[in-house]
C-alpha positions as CSV (number, residue, x, y, z in Angstrom):
1,M,5.8,-2.6,-30.7
2,S,8.5,-4.3,-32.7
3,G,11.9,-2.9,-31.8
4,S,10.6,-0.6,-29.0
5,R,12.4,-0.7,-25.7
6,V,10.2,-1.7,-22.7
7,V,11.2,-2.1,-19.0
8,V,9.1,-4.3,-16.8
9,I,9.6,-3.7,-13.1
10,G,9.0,-6.8,-11.1
11,A,9.5,-10.5,-12.0
12,G,6.5,-12.1,-10.3
13,I,4.2,-14.0,-12.6
14,A,2.5,-10.7,-13.7
15,G,5.8,-9.1,-14.7
16,L,7.0,-12.2,-16.4
17,A,3.7,-12.7,-18.3
18,A,4.0,-9.1,-19.5
19,A,7.6,-9.5,-20.6
20,H,6.7,-12.8,-22.4
21,R,3.9,-11.1,-24.4
22,L,6.1,-8.1,-25.1
23,A,9.0,-10.3,-26.3
24,Q,6.6,-12.3,-28.5
25,R,5.6,-9.0,-30.1
26,G,9.1,-8.1,-30.9
27,A,9.9,-5.6,-28.2
28,R,13.3,-5.3,-26.6
29,V,12.5,-6.2,-23.0
30,T,14.4,-5.8,-19.8
31,V,12.9,-7.1,-16.5
32,L,14.2,-5.7,-13.3
33,E,13.6,-7.6,-10.0
34,A,14.7,-6.4,-6.6
35,S,14.9,-9.8,-5.0
36,D,17.4,-12.6,-5.9
37,R,14.9,-14.7,-7.8
38,V,11.9,-14.6,-10.2
39,G,8.5,-15.9,-9.5
40,G,7.1,-13.8,-6.6
41,K,4.5,-15.9,-4.7
42,L,5.2,-18.9,-6.9
43,L,8.1,-20.8,-5.3
44,P,9.3,-24.3,-6.0
45,G,11.1,-26.2,-3.2
46,E,12.0,-29.5,-1.7
47,I,11.3,-31.4,1.5
48,A,12.7,-34.8,2.4
49,G,13.7,-35.2,-1.2
50,A,10.2,-34.5,-2.5
51,R,9.6,-31.6,-5.0
52,V,6.9,-29.4,-3.6
53,D,5.4,-25.9,-3.9
54,L,6.2,-23.5,-1.1
55,G,3.8,-20.9,-2.4
56,A,0.6,-21.1,-4.5
57,E,0.1,-24.7,-5.6
58,S,-2.7,-24.6,-8.2
59,M,-4.2,-22.4,-10.8
60,L,-7.8,-21.9,-12.0
61,A,-8.2,-23.8,-15.3
62,R,-11.7,-22.5,-16.1
63,R,-10.0,-19.2,-17.1
64,P,-7.7,-19.6,-20.1
65,E,-4.7,-17.4,-19.2
66,A,-2.6,-19.5,-16.9
67,V,-3.0,-22.8,-18.6
68,A,-2.4,-21.1,-22.0
69,L,0.8,-19.5,-20.8
70,A,2.0,-22.8,-19.3
71,R,1.5,-24.4,-22.7
72,E,3.2,-21.6,-24.6
73,V,6.3,-22.0,-22.5
74,G,6.6,-25.8,-23.0
75,L,4.8,-27.2,-19.9
76,D,1.9,-28.8,-21.7
77,D,3.0,-32.4,-20.9
78,R,3.5,-31.4,-17.2
79,L,0.0,-30.0,-16.6
80,Q,-2.0,-32.2,-14.2
81,P,-5.3,-31.7,-12.5
82,P,-5.7,-32.6,-8.8
83,A,-5.8,-36.4,-8.2
84,T,-8.8,-35.7,-5.9
85,A,-11.1,-32.8,-5.6
86,T,-12.8,-34.0,-2.5
87,A,-12.1,-31.8,0.6
88,S,-13.5,-31.3,4.1
89,I,-14.4,-28.7,6.6
90,W,-13.1,-29.1,10.1
91,T,-15.9,-27.6,12.1
92,R,-18.0,-28.2,15.2
93,G,-15.5,-30.9,16.3
94,A,-15.3,-33.1,13.2
95,L,-14.1,-33.3,9.7
96,R,-17.2,-32.9,7.5
97,P,-17.5,-33.3,3.8
98,M,-17.2,-30.0,1.8
99,P,-20.7,-29.2,0.7
100,K,-21.5,-29.1,-3.0
101,G,-24.2,-27.0,-4.6
102,H,-22.9,-23.6,-3.5
103,V,-21.2,-20.5,-5.1
104,M,-18.2,-19.6,-3.0
105,G,-20.1,-20.9,0.1
106,V,-23.5,-19.4,-0.8
107,P,-26.0,-22.3,-1.2
108,G,-28.9,-22.5,-3.6
109,T,-30.9,-24.4,-1.0
110,A,-30.5,-24.9,2.7
111,E,-30.1,-28.7,2.2
112,A,-26.8,-28.1,0.4
113,L,-25.2,-27.2,3.7
114,A,-26.6,-30.0,5.8
115,G,-24.0,-31.5,8.0
116,V,-21.9,-28.3,8.2
117,L,-24.4,-26.0,9.7
118,S,-26.6,-26.5,12.8
119,E,-30.3,-27.0,12.5
120,E,-30.8,-23.4,13.5
121,G,-28.4,-22.3,10.8
122,L,-30.2,-24.3,8.1
123,A,-33.6,-22.9,9.2
124,R,-32.2,-19.3,9.0
125,I,-31.3,-19.9,5.3
126,Q,-34.9,-20.6,4.5
127,Q,-36.0,-17.2,5.7
128,D,-34.2,-15.7,2.6
129,A,-37.3,-16.3,0.4
130,E,-39.5,-14.2,2.7
131,L,-37.1,-11.3,3.5
132,P,-37.5,-7.9,1.7
133,R,-34.9,-6.9,-0.8
134,T,-31.4,-6.0,0.6
135,E,-29.9,-3.1,-1.4
136,V,-26.3,-3.5,-2.3
137,G,-25.6,-0.1,-3.8
138,D,-22.2,0.3,-5.6
139,D,-20.6,-2.4,-3.5
140,V,-21.1,-4.3,-0.3
141,A,-19.1,-6.7,1.9
142,V,-19.7,-10.3,1.1
143,G,-20.2,-11.3,4.8
144,E,-22.4,-8.4,5.6
145,Y,-24.8,-9.1,2.7
146,V,-24.9,-12.9,3.0
147,A,-25.4,-12.7,6.8
148,A,-28.3,-10.3,6.2
149,R,-29.9,-12.8,3.8
150,L,-29.0,-16.2,5.1
151,G,-27.6,-15.7,8.6
152,R,-24.1,-15.4,10.1
153,E,-23.6,-19.2,10.3
154,V,-23.3,-19.5,6.5
155,V,-20.6,-16.8,6.5
156,D,-18.7,-18.0,9.6
157,R,-18.6,-21.7,8.7
158,L,-18.3,-21.8,4.9
159,I,-17.7,-18.4,3.2
160,E,-15.1,-17.3,5.7
161,P,-12.8,-20.3,5.2
162,L,-13.3,-20.3,1.5
163,L,-12.6,-16.6,1.0
164,G,-9.9,-16.8,3.7
165,G,-8.1,-19.3,1.6
166,V,-8.0,-16.9,-1.3
167,Y,-7.3,-13.6,0.4
168,A,-6.3,-14.5,4.0
169,G,-8.9,-11.8,4.6
170,D,-12.1,-11.1,6.6
171,A,-15.4,-12.0,4.8
172,Y,-17.1,-9.1,6.6
173,R,-14.7,-6.6,4.9
174,I,-14.1,-8.2,1.5
175,S,-15.8,-6.6,-1.5
176,M,-18.5,-8.7,-3.1
177,R,-18.2,-6.8,-6.3
178,S,-14.5,-7.5,-6.7
179,A,-14.1,-10.9,-5.0
180,V,-17.3,-12.6,-6.0
181,P,-18.7,-10.7,-9.0
182,Q,-21.2,-13.5,-9.9
183,L,-22.9,-13.0,-6.5
184,F,-22.8,-9.2,-6.8
185,Q,-24.7,-9.4,-10.1
186,V,-27.5,-11.5,-8.8
187,A,-27.7,-9.4,-5.6
188,R,-28.4,-6.4,-7.8
189,T,-31.1,-8.2,-9.7
190,H,-32.8,-10.6,-7.3
191,T,-34.6,-10.2,-4.0
192,S,-33.8,-13.8,-2.9
193,L,-30.1,-14.6,-2.8
194,T,-30.7,-18.4,-2.9
195,E,-32.9,-17.9,-6.0
196,G,-30.0,-16.0,-7.6
197,V,-27.6,-18.7,-6.8
198,R,-29.8,-21.3,-8.4
199,E,-29.9,-19.2,-11.5
200,I,-26.1,-19.1,-11.6
201,Q,-26.0,-22.9,-11.1
202,A,-28.5,-23.4,-14.0
203,R,-26.4,-21.1,-16.2
204,M,-23.3,-23.1,-15.4
205,A,-25.0,-26.4,-16.1
206,A,-26.3,-25.1,-19.4
207,N,-22.8,-24.0,-20.4
208,Q,-21.6,-27.6,-19.6
209,Q,-18.0,-26.6,-18.9
210,T,-16.0,-29.8,-19.0
211,G,-12.5,-30.5,-17.7
212,P,-10.9,-29.8,-14.4
213,V,-11.7,-26.6,-12.5
214,F,-8.1,-26.3,-11.3
215,M,-4.7,-27.4,-12.7
216,G,-1.3,-28.0,-11.2
217,V,2.1,-28.6,-12.8
218,E,4.3,-31.7,-12.3
219,G,7.2,-30.4,-10.3
220,G,5.1,-27.6,-8.8
221,V,3.3,-24.5,-10.0
222,G,6.5,-22.7,-8.8
223,T,8.2,-24.0,-12.0
224,L,5.9,-21.9,-14.2
225,P,7.7,-18.6,-13.7
226,L,11.0,-20.3,-14.3
227,A,9.8,-21.6,-17.6
228,V,8.3,-18.2,-18.6
229,A,11.6,-16.5,-17.7
230,D,13.5,-19.0,-19.9
231,S,11.1,-18.2,-22.8
232,V,11.6,-14.5,-22.3
233,R,15.3,-14.9,-22.5
234,A,15.0,-17.2,-25.6
235,H,13.1,-14.4,-27.3
236,G,16.0,-12.0,-26.6
237,G,14.7,-10.5,-23.4
238,E,16.9,-9.6,-20.4
239,I,16.0,-10.5,-16.8
240,V,18.1,-9.0,-14.0
241,T,17.6,-9.9,-10.4
242,G,18.9,-8.2,-7.2
243,V,18.4,-4.7,-8.7
244,P,15.8,-2.6,-6.9
245,V,14.5,0.2,-9.0
246,T,15.0,3.5,-7.2
247,E,13.7,6.1,-9.7
248,L,11.1,6.2,-12.5
249,R,10.9,9.5,-14.4
250,R,9.5,10.9,-17.6
251,E,12.1,12.2,-20.1
252,P,11.6,15.4,-22.1
253,S,11.6,13.2,-25.2
254,G,8.5,11.4,-24.0
255,G,10.2,8.2,-23.0
256,W,11.1,6.9,-19.5
257,R,14.2,7.0,-17.4
258,V,14.6,4.0,-15.0
259,V,17.4,4.0,-12.3
260,A,18.2,0.6,-10.8
261,A,21.3,0.1,-8.7
262,D,24.2,1.4,-10.9
263,R,22.2,1.1,-14.1
264,V,20.2,3.9,-15.9
265,L,17.9,2.6,-18.6
266,H,16.0,4.6,-21.2
267,A,12.7,3.1,-22.3
268,D,9.9,3.8,-24.7
269,A,7.5,2.3,-22.1
270,V,7.4,0.9,-18.6
271,I,5.2,-1.7,-16.9
272,V,5.1,-1.5,-13.1
273,A,4.4,-5.1,-11.8
274,V,5.3,-4.8,-8.2
275,P,3.1,-4.9,-5.0
276,A,1.3,-1.7,-4.0
277,P,3.8,-0.2,-1.6
278,A,6.7,-0.5,-4.1
279,A,4.5,0.7,-6.9
280,A,3.4,3.8,-4.9
281,G,7.1,4.7,-4.3
282,L,7.9,4.4,-8.0
283,L,4.9,6.3,-9.2
284,R,5.0,9.1,-6.7
285,A,7.1,11.5,-8.8
286,E,5.1,11.3,-12.0
287,A,1.7,10.0,-10.9
288,P,1.2,11.2,-7.4
289,E,-2.6,10.6,-7.3
290,A,-2.1,7.0,-8.3
291,A,0.6,6.6,-5.6
292,T,-1.8,8.0,-3.0
293,E,-4.4,5.4,-4.0
294,L,-1.8,2.6,-3.9
295,D,-0.8,3.7,-0.4
296,T,-4.2,2.7,0.8
297,V,-3.9,-1.0,-0.3
298,E,-3.6,-3.2,2.8
299,Y,-2.0,-6.7,2.8
300,A,-2.4,-9.8,4.9
301,S,0.6,-12.0,6.0
302,M,0.6,-15.7,6.3
303,A,2.9,-18.7,6.7
304,L,2.9,-22.1,5.1
305,V,4.1,-25.0,7.1
306,T,5.2,-28.0,5.0
307,L,5.7,-31.4,6.7
308,A,7.0,-34.7,5.4
309,Y,6.3,-38.0,7.0
310,R,7.2,-41.7,6.4
311,R,4.3,-43.2,4.6
312,A,4.4,-46.2,6.9
313,D,3.7,-43.9,9.8
314,T,0.9,-42.0,8.2
315,T,-2.8,-42.6,7.9
316,L,-4.9,-39.7,6.6
317,P,-8.6,-39.3,5.7
318,A,-9.4,-39.4,2.0
319,G,-9.4,-36.3,0.0
320,S,-7.2,-33.3,-0.7
321,G,-7.3,-31.8,2.8
322,F,-9.6,-29.5,4.9
323,L,-10.5,-25.9,5.6
324,V,-10.9,-24.5,9.1
325,P,-13.5,-21.7,9.9
326,P,-12.0,-19.1,12.2
327,V,-15.1,-19.3,14.4
328,D,-13.9,-22.7,15.6
329,G,-10.9,-21.2,17.3
330,R,-8.2,-23.3,15.8
331,T,-4.8,-21.9,14.9
332,I,-4.3,-23.4,11.4
333,K,-6.8,-22.2,8.8
334,A,-6.3,-25.1,6.3
335,S,-4.3,-28.2,5.5
336,T,-3.5,-29.7,2.2
337,F,-2.7,-33.4,1.9
338,A,-0.3,-32.7,-0.9
339,S,0.6,-36.3,-1.6
340,Q,-3.0,-37.1,-2.1
341,K,-4.0,-34.0,-4.0
342,W,-1.1,-34.2,-6.5
343,G,-0.5,-37.5,-8.2
344,W,3.0,-36.6,-9.3
345,I,4.2,-36.1,-5.6
346,A,3.0,-39.5,-4.7
347,D,4.4,-41.1,-7.8
348,E,7.9,-39.5,-7.3
349,N,8.0,-40.2,-3.5
350,P,6.2,-43.5,-2.7
351,D,7.6,-43.8,0.8
352,V,7.0,-40.2,1.8
353,V,3.7,-38.3,2.6
354,V,3.8,-34.5,2.3
355,L,1.3,-32.2,4.0
356,R,1.1,-28.5,4.5
357,T,-0.9,-26.2,6.7
358,S,-1.4,-22.4,6.5
359,V,-1.6,-19.9,9.4
360,G,-2.3,-16.2,9.5
361,R,-5.2,-14.0,8.4
362,Y,-5.7,-10.3,7.9
363,G,-5.3,-8.5,11.2
364,E,-4.0,-11.7,12.9
365,T,-0.4,-10.9,13.6
366,K,0.3,-12.6,16.9
367,I,0.5,-16.1,15.5
368,L,3.1,-15.0,12.9
369,E,5.3,-13.5,15.7
370,R,6.0,-17.1,16.8
371,D,9.2,-18.8,15.6
372,D,9.3,-21.6,13.1
373,T,9.4,-24.3,15.7
374,A,6.3,-23.0,17.4
375,L,4.4,-22.8,14.1
376,V,5.4,-26.4,13.4
377,D,4.3,-27.5,16.9
378,V,0.9,-25.8,16.6
379,S,0.4,-27.3,13.1
380,R,1.2,-30.8,14.4
381,H,-1.2,-30.2,17.3
382,D,-4.1,-29.2,15.1
383,L,-3.4,-32.0,12.6
384,R,-3.5,-34.5,15.4
385,E,-6.8,-33.1,16.7
386,A,-8.3,-33.1,13.2
387,T,-7.0,-36.4,11.7
388,G,-5.3,-38.3,14.5
389,L,-1.9,-37.9,12.8
390,D,0.7,-38.3,15.7
391,A,3.8,-39.4,13.9
392,T,7.1,-37.4,14.0
393,P,7.8,-35.7,10.7
394,L,11.0,-36.5,8.7
395,E,11.4,-32.8,7.9
396,T,9.5,-29.6,8.2
397,R,9.8,-26.2,6.4
398,V,8.1,-22.9,7.3
399,T,7.7,-20.4,4.5
400,R,6.6,-16.9,5.5
401,W,4.7,-14.7,3.1
402,T,4.9,-11.3,4.9
403,D,2.4,-8.9,3.3
404,G,1.8,-11.5,0.7
405,L,-1.9,-11.0,-0.1
406,P,-3.5,-7.7,-1.1
407,Q,-6.9,-7.1,0.5
408,Y,-10.0,-6.3,-1.5
409,P,-12.3,-4.2,0.8
410,V,-15.6,-2.6,-0.2
411,G,-14.9,0.0,-2.9
412,H,-11.8,-1.8,-4.2
413,H,-13.1,-1.6,-7.8
414,A,-13.5,2.1,-7.6
415,R,-9.9,2.5,-6.2
416,V,-8.5,0.4,-9.1
417,A,-10.5,2.5,-11.6
418,R,-9.0,5.7,-10.1
419,I,-5.4,4.3,-10.2
420,R,-5.8,3.3,-13.8
421,E,-7.3,6.7,-14.7
422,H,-4.3,8.5,-13.3
423,V,-1.8,6.1,-14.9
424,A,-3.5,6.4,-18.3
425,K,-2.7,10.1,-18.4
426,L,1.0,9.1,-18.9
427,P,1.7,7.5,-22.3
428,G,3.9,4.5,-22.2
429,L,3.1,3.6,-18.6
430,A,0.9,0.7,-17.2
431,V,0.5,-1.3,-14.0
432,C,-0.4,-4.9,-13.3
433,G,-0.4,-7.4,-10.5
434,A,-2.5,-9.0,-7.8
435,Q,-3.6,-5.8,-6.2
436,Y,-5.8,-4.8,-9.2
437,D,-8.1,-7.4,-10.8
438,G,-7.8,-10.6,-8.8
439,V,-5.2,-12.4,-6.7
440,G,-5.1,-15.8,-8.6
441,I,-2.6,-16.7,-11.3
442,P,-5.0,-16.2,-14.2
443,A,-6.0,-12.8,-12.9
444,C,-2.4,-11.7,-12.6
445,I,-1.7,-12.9,-16.2
446,A,-4.8,-11.2,-17.5
447,S,-3.7,-8.0,-15.8
448,A,-0.3,-8.3,-17.4
449,H,-1.7,-8.8,-20.9
450,A,-4.0,-5.8,-20.4
451,A,-1.0,-3.7,-19.4
452,V,0.9,-4.7,-22.6
453,D,-2.1,-3.7,-24.7
454,Q,-2.3,-0.4,-22.8
455,I,1.2,0.7,-23.6
456,Q,0.4,0.0,-27.2
457,G,-2.6,2.3,-27.0
458,D,-5.3,-0.2,-26.6
459,L,-7.3,0.2,-23.4
460,T,-10.1,-2.3,-24.2
461,A,-8.7,-5.1,-22.0
462,V,-7.9,-2.7,-19.1
463,R,-11.5,-1.3,-19.2
464,E,-12.9,-4.8,-19.3
465,L,-10.8,-6.0,-16.3
466,T,-11.6,-2.9,-14.3
467,A,-15.3,-3.4,-14.8
468,N,-15.2,-7.2,-14.4
469,P,-12.4,-8.5,-12.2
470,V,-11.4,-12.1,-12.4
471,Q,-13.0,-14.1,-9.7
472,S,-10.3,-16.0,-7.7
473,L,-11.7,-19.4,-6.5
474,H,-10.3,-21.5,-3.7
475,G,-8.3,-24.4,-5.1
476,G,-9.5,-27.1,-2.7
477,A,-8.0,-27.0,0.8
478,G,-4.9,-25.1,2.0
479,E,-4.4,-23.2,-1.2
């Protein structure tokens, strides 16, 4: 790898993580990014003088990749866990404590969901022990399987908002094998789902994982890609923004020709780290079968509404925020009390309280057609209904993530395997990003590292990720 020329297309966290690993291994790296900035869905910002995240705000710490990368690029002293991990569910007309004792919303016992579900819903869970086995085959939708075992109320009031926070998707379409692999494994081996969940919980207790489940960064997770980019440059790498790649072709010599704006680059290897539609366009000439598969990836759009208030005007419930089940008919799907969740925001801005809400799910386009003012108004309305907050904000910001979250429908794992099989036929080419092995930050970084290994001829990590995607958990409320 030392001295080889590698082009990385895309400067989101996956592309930057790939470039960072390449540069560390001595490659001559050029990163090409179509937009005018690096970071993709990680975006630092400011509101009423407060530093905030305008994209993803936390990263799973129980996987090593994201925290390790942050430390490698000098952010060790800025890593912070949430100040509170207590969240709520706004359902059936009240804010109710987020249940404990569940795996992505699936309980080990009915009692674990007491207070969130109705008496009928709790009684339905108990039927799981007497039901015959539900076959899952090669894959099954999370909502479909859990509803068959435990009833729709578990799906509609807990699984749906939790999975919706990760994928902005529909639990009745999302692949259990790809999105909640732990549950898929016990569904294949157990007749009773609740018994399988209790086994997962016992295994987790025996492993005695300590430390926070999630981690943030002082100044915002959006500062992570900036630090990674600085490290890539310090290792001699080049990062060029505002240059969309228009052509990717194999050269007779076996290398690659990359055309971007008025530049033509010749590379020994290329890593494609852009969303599925752009990746399909780039791969169509040399890997048409992979491009056809990438054309089938669907995306959900969403918007984040960030609001800043005078602290003197604001009284909020305790905790990090709340999730909202779609079945309750509200417009927002979650709210994060950012000043309560992240100690550094409160410390830096003692007179200001920052909140954010999220709107938009897969297939839900009407709400996102409204202008920014309307999205702020509906967010304030729902916040008032949920918490009583009726103050006028100091400032508001709406950040739209159009086609921001790839969907993981039933069969996603097989599609990813086919894409990788087609790409692997072309030496010196690899793909990575959120549309393959998990949408969370650690999953994107793991995907990037596997891509680097692949162009060096080592497919071990790619095969492992394709078989066992990284589960992306919900980071509290309003993630």
